[in-house]
C-alpha positions as CSV (number, residue, x, y, z in Angstrom):
1,X,0.0,0.0,0.0
2,X,1.4,3.4,-0.9
3,X,2.5,5.7,1.9
4,X,0.1,8.6,2.4
5,X,1.3,11.8,0.9
6,X,2.3,14.5,3.4
7,X,0.0,17.5,3.5
8,X,1.4,20.9,4.4
9,X,-0.4,24.2,5.1
10,X,2.4,26.5,4.1
11,X,5.4,25.4,2.1
12,X,8.3,27.8,1.9
13,X,10.7,27.1,-1.0
14,X,14.1,28.6,-0.4
15,X,15.8,30.2,2.6
16,X,17.5,33.5,3.1
17,X,16.0,36.7,4.7
18,X,12.8,36.4,2.7
19,X,12.1,32.7,3.4
20,X,13.1,32.8,7.1
21,X,11.0,36.0,7.7
22,X,8.0,34.3,6.1
23,X,8.7,31.3,8.3
24,X,8.8,33.4,11.5
25,X,5.5,35.0,10.7
26,X,3.8,31.9,9.5
27,X,4.9,29.8,12.4
28,X,3.8,32.5,14.9
29,X,0.4,32.4,13.2
30,X,0.1,28.7,13.9
31,X,0.4,27.6,10.3
32,X,3.1,25.0,10.9
33,X,5.3,26.0,7.9
34,X,7.7,23.6,6.3
35,X,10.8,25.1,4.6
36,X,13.0,23.5,2.0
37,X,16.3,25.4,2.1
38,X,17.5,24.7,-1.5
39,X,21.1,24.1,-2.5
40,X,22.4,27.1,-0.7
41,X,20.9,27.3,2.8
42,X,20.8,30.9,3.8
43,X,21.1,32.2,0.2
44,X,23.6,34.8,-1.0
45,X,24.3,36.1,2.5
46,X,26.2,32.9,3.3
47,X,28.9,34.2,0.9
48,X,28.8,37.7,2.3
49,X,31.4,38.5,5.0
50,X,30.4,41.7,6.7
51,X,26.8,42.9,6.8
52,X,26.6,46.4,8.3
53,X,23.4,47.7,6.8
54,X,20.8,45.4,8.4
55,X,19.0,47.0,11.4
56,X,19.6,45.5,14.8
57,X,23.3,44.6,14.4
58,X,25.0,47.8,15.6
59,X,28.5,46.3,15.3
60,X,27.7,44.5,12.0
61,X,27.5,40.8,11.5
62,X,28.9,38.1,9.3
63,X,26.5,37.0,6.7
64,X,26.5,33.3,7.6
65,X,26.0,34.2,11.3
66,X,23.1,36.4,10.4
67,X,21.4,33.6,8.5
68,X,22.0,31.2,11.4
69,X,20.2,33.7,13.7
70,X,17.3,33.9,11.3
71,X,17.1,30.1,11.1
72,X,17.2,29.6,14.9
73,X,14.4,32.2,15.3
74,X,12.2,30.5,12.7
75,X,12.8,27.1,14.4
76,X,12.1,28.5,17.8
77,X,8.5,29.2,16.7
78,X,8.1,25.8,15.1
79,X,9.2,26.0,11.5
80,X,10.2,22.6,10.1
81,X,13.5,23.5,8.3
82,X,14.5,20.7,5.9
83,X,17.5,20.4,3.6
84,X,16.4,19.6,0.1
85,X,15.6,21.1,-3.3
86,X,12.2,21.5,-4.9
87,X,12.5,20.0,-8.4
88,X,8.9,20.2,-9.6
89,X,5.6,21.7,-8.9
90,X,2.1,21.4,-10.3
91,X,0.4,24.7,-9.7
92,X,-2.7,23.8,-11.8
93,X,-4.9,23.1,-8.8
94,X,-4.9,23.1,-5.0
95,X,-3.5,21.5,-3.0
96,X,-0.4,21.9,-5.1
97,X,1.7,18.8,-5.8
98,X,5.3,19.5,-5.1
99,X,8.3,17.2,-5.9
100,X,11.4,17.4,-3.6
101,X,14.8,16.0,-4.7
102,X,13.1,14.4,-7.7
103,X,11.5,11.8,-5.5
104,X,9.4,12.9,-2.5
105,X,5.9,14.2,-3.2
106,X,4.1,16.7,-1.0
107,X,0.7,18.4,-1.1
108,X,0.8,22.1,-0.1
109,X,-2.3,24.3,0.6
110,X,-0.1,27.4,0.0
111,X,3.4,27.9,-1.4
112,X,5.7,30.8,-0.7
113,X,8.5,31.1,-3.2
114,X,11.7,32.6,-1.8
115,X,14.3,31.1,-4.0
116,X,16.3,34.3,-4.5
117,X,18.5,35.2,-7.4
118,X,22.2,34.5,-8.1
119,X,24.7,37.1,-9.3
120,X,26.3,36.4,-12.7
121,X,30.0,36.2,-12.4
122,X,32.9,36.5,-14.9
123,X,34.0,32.9,-14.2
124,X,37.7,33.5,-13.5
125,X,39.5,31.7,-10.6
126,X,40.7,34.8,-8.8
127,X,37.1,36.1,-8.7
128,X,36.0,33.1,-6.7
129,X,39.1,33.0,-4.5
130,X,38.7,36.7,-3.5
131,X,34.9,36.7,-3.2
132,X,34.2,38.6,0.0
133,X,37.7,39.8,0.2
134,X,37.3,42.8,-2.0
135,X,35.3,41.1,-4.8
136,X,31.6,41.8,-4.6
137,X,28.4,41.7,-6.7
138,X,26.7,44.4,-4.7
139,X,28.2,47.9,-4.5
140,X,25.4,49.2,-2.3
141,X,26.2,46.4,0.2
142,X,30.0,46.5,0.2
143,X,31.0,49.9,-1.3
144,X,31.1,51.5,2.2
145,X,34.1,49.4,3.1
146,X,36.2,51.0,0.4
147,X,35.3,54.6,0.9
148,X,38.1,56.9,-0.2
149,X,39.8,54.1,-2.2
150,X,40.2,53.3,-5.9
151,X,37.9,50.6,-7.1
152,X,36.9,48.9,-10.4
153,X,33.5,47.8,-11.6
154,X,32.7,45.6,-14.6
155,X,29.4,46.0,-16.6
156,X,27.7,48.2,-19.1
157,X,24.0,48.1,-18.2
158,X,21.8,50.3,-16.0
159,X,22.8,48.4,-12.8
160,X,26.5,48.9,-13.6
161,X,26.0,52.6,-14.2
162,X,23.9,53.0,-11.1
163,X,26.5,51.2,-9.0
164,X,29.4,53.1,-10.5
165,X,27.6,56.4,-9.7
166,X,27.0,55.1,-6.1
167,X,30.7,54.2,-5.7
168,X,31.8,57.5,-7.1
169,X,30.0,59.2,-4.2
170,X,32.1,57.4,-1.6
171,X,35.3,56.2,-3.4
172,X,38.3,58.2,-4.7
173,X,38.2,56.8,-8.2
174,X,36.1,54.3,-10.1
175,X,37.3,52.4,-13.2
176,X,34.4,51.1,-15.2
177,X,35.3,48.2,-17.5
178,X,33.1,47.8,-20.5
179,X,33.6,45.0,-23.0
180,X,32.2,46.9,-25.9
181,X,32.6,50.4,-27.3
182,X,29.2,51.5,-25.9
183,X,27.0,51.2,-22.9
184,X,23.8,49.2,-22.9
185,X,22.3,51.5,-20.2
186,X,19.5,54.0,-20.7
187,X,20.6,57.4,-22.0
188,X,20.1,59.1,-18.7
189,X,22.3,56.6,-16.9
190,X,25.0,56.8,-19.6
191,X,25.0,60.6,-19.2
192,X,25.4,60.3,-15.5
193,X,28.5,58.2,-15.6
194,X,30.1,60.0,-18.5
195,X,29.8,63.3,-16.8
196,X,31.2,62.1,-13.4
197,X,34.9,63.1,-13.1
198,X,35.5,60.3,-10.7
199,X,34.5,57.6,-13.2
200,X,36.9,56.5,-15.9
201,X,35.4,54.3,-18.5
202,X,37.8,51.8,-20.1
203,X,36.1,50.9,-23.4
204,X,36.7,47.5,-25.0
205,X,38.3,46.1,-21.9
206,X,38.0,42.7,-20.3
207,X,39.3,41.4,-17.0
208,X,42.2,38.9,-17.1
209,X,42.8,38.4,-13.4
210,X,42.0,40.0,-10.1
211,X,45.2,40.4,-8.1
212,X,45.8,39.7,-4.4
213,X,46.3,36.9,-1.9
214,X,44.1,37.7,1.1
215,X,42.5,40.9,-0.3
216,X,42.2,42.6,-3.6
217,X,45.3,44.6,-4.6
218,X,44.7,45.2,-8.2
219,X,43.1,44.0,-11.5
220,X,44.9,43.0,-14.6
221,X,42.8,44.1,-17.7
222,X,43.2,43.7,-21.4
223,X,42.3,46.0,-24.3
224,X,40.2,43.7,-26.6
225,X,41.3,45.7,-29.7
226,X,45.0,46.1,-29.2
227,X,45.6,43.2,-26.9
228,X,47.6,45.4,-24.5
229,X,47.4,44.5,-20.8
230,X,47.8,46.7,-17.8
231,X,47.2,46.6,-14.0
232,X,44.8,48.9,-12.3
233,X,45.8,49.6,-8.7
234,X,42.4,49.0,-7.0
235,X,41.3,47.7,-3.6
236,X,37.9,46.4,-4.6
237,X,36.4,44.8,-7.7
238,X,32.6,44.9,-8.3
239,X,30.9,42.7,-10.8
240,X,27.6,44.2,-12.2
241,X,26.8,42.0,-15.2
242,X,23.4,41.0,-13.9
243,X,21.5,38.5,-11.8
244,X,19.7,35.3,-12.6
245,X,16.5,34.6,-10.6
246,X,16.4,31.0,-9.3
247,X,12.9,30.4,-10.8
248,X,13.5,27.8,-13.6
249,X,11.5,25.2,-11.7
250,X,8.4,27.4,-11.8
251,X,8.6,28.0,-15.6
252,X,5.2,27.6,-17.4
253,X,3.5,27.4,-14.0
254,X,3.9,30.9,-12.5
255,X,4.0,34.1,-14.6
256,X,7.5,35.7,-14.9
257,X,8.9,38.7,-16.7
258,X,11.3,38.2,-19.7
259,X,14.2,37.8,-17.3
260,X,12.6,35.1,-15.2
261,X,11.6,37.3,-12.2
262,X,8.2,36.2,-10.8
263,X,5.5,38.7,-11.4
264,X,3.5,39.7,-8.3
265,X,0.4,41.9,-8.0
266,X,1.3,45.5,-7.0
267,X,1.4,46.0,-3.3
268,X,1.3,42.3,-2.5
269,X,3.2,39.0,-3.0
270,X,0.4,37.3,-4.9
271,X,1.3,35.6,-8.1
272,X,-1.1,34.7,-11.0
273,X,-1.9,31.5,-9.1
274,X,-4.2,31.9,-6.1
275,X,-2.4,30.4,-3.1
276,X,1.1,30.9,-4.5
277,X,3.1,33.8,-3.2
278,X,6.6,35.1,-4.1
279,X,9.0,37.2,-2.1
280,X,12.6,38.3,-2.0
281,X,15.0,38.5,-4.9
282,X,13.0,35.9,-6.9
283,X,10.6,38.7,-7.6
284,X,12.6,41.8,-6.9
285,X,15.2,42.9,-9.5
286,X,15.1,46.5,-8.3
287,X,16.4,46.7,-4.7
288,X,17.9,43.2,-3.9
289,X,18.7,44.0,-0.2
290,X,18.4,41.7,2.8
291,X,16.1,44.1,4.6
292,X,13.7,44.5,1.6
293,X,13.7,40.8,1.1
294,X,12.8,40.3,4.7
295,X,10.0,42.8,4.3
296,X,8.4,40.9,1.4
297,X,8.8,37.7,3.4
298,X,6.6,39.2,6.1
299,X,4.1,40.2,3.4
300,X,4.1,36.7,1.9
301,X,3.3,35.1,5.2
302,X,0.5,37.5,5.9
303,X,-0.9,37.0,2.4
304,X,-0.8,33.2,2.8
305,X,-2.5,33.5,6.2
306,X,-5.3,35.7,4.8
307,X,-5.7,33.3,1.8
308,X,-6.1,30.3,4.0
309,X,-8.6,32.1,6.2
310,X,-10.6,33.0,3.2
311,X,-10.7,29.4,2.1
312,X,-12.2,28.1,5.4
């Protein structure tokens, strides 16, 4: 005889500030949430060294420690935190059939998607080795540590221009590495960086290597036209070539934009499927901060609670 399929009131897919905050609110509401952490329990913050911009940590906190605090708080109120990856979902009808680790089947009354987004990287060895030691994919998060210093940023879109402008406000000099002979950014963003005396755009340049042992000491770059190489004396290297939302498993089930970010109804975390909610970086390509992710996690739990009440 087949084992009875487990039924869950609130299933949270993915951890990180959004997922854990949703878990805290849902568990305090007596909804007995179950969370599957995904392949990177704690999300992007687990590869972030110092977090100084999250309220409540006056001395700052290490990213992994912060996520450990979030997890303990969620578990304290009864969240069932499980290590596993959701590999399939049928959002066609409630309860939703969810497949975990390509084998286990669950039935969920509501689903909160908090799978986050992953930064796109250049894919060079030194970038990985110095990640968190001067290499970062978030200027707003980490630029403060390099105020008054010379830094480099790679990218040519709106995000890269926005982050270059942000860095120029606090750093001594910003080298902007652009692979082509033009920017992809909107005209207003292009004008902003081109007029900023602190930003030097290196057209047709690519990164060969980020230099340093325990921290970034420079960047070796190459002119793609002449082949000439030179070293920039920088103390930080920011990668701003985009993010990829971790939403592939929901494709053709939940509405997304052209880049894969889940679409939510304005002012809420509701998706096109009643009973499925999305929070954090899986649906936010604008702010991408721990504190905004946590805020939408709260919203998702409240939306799920109200939905369940309306179904009774």
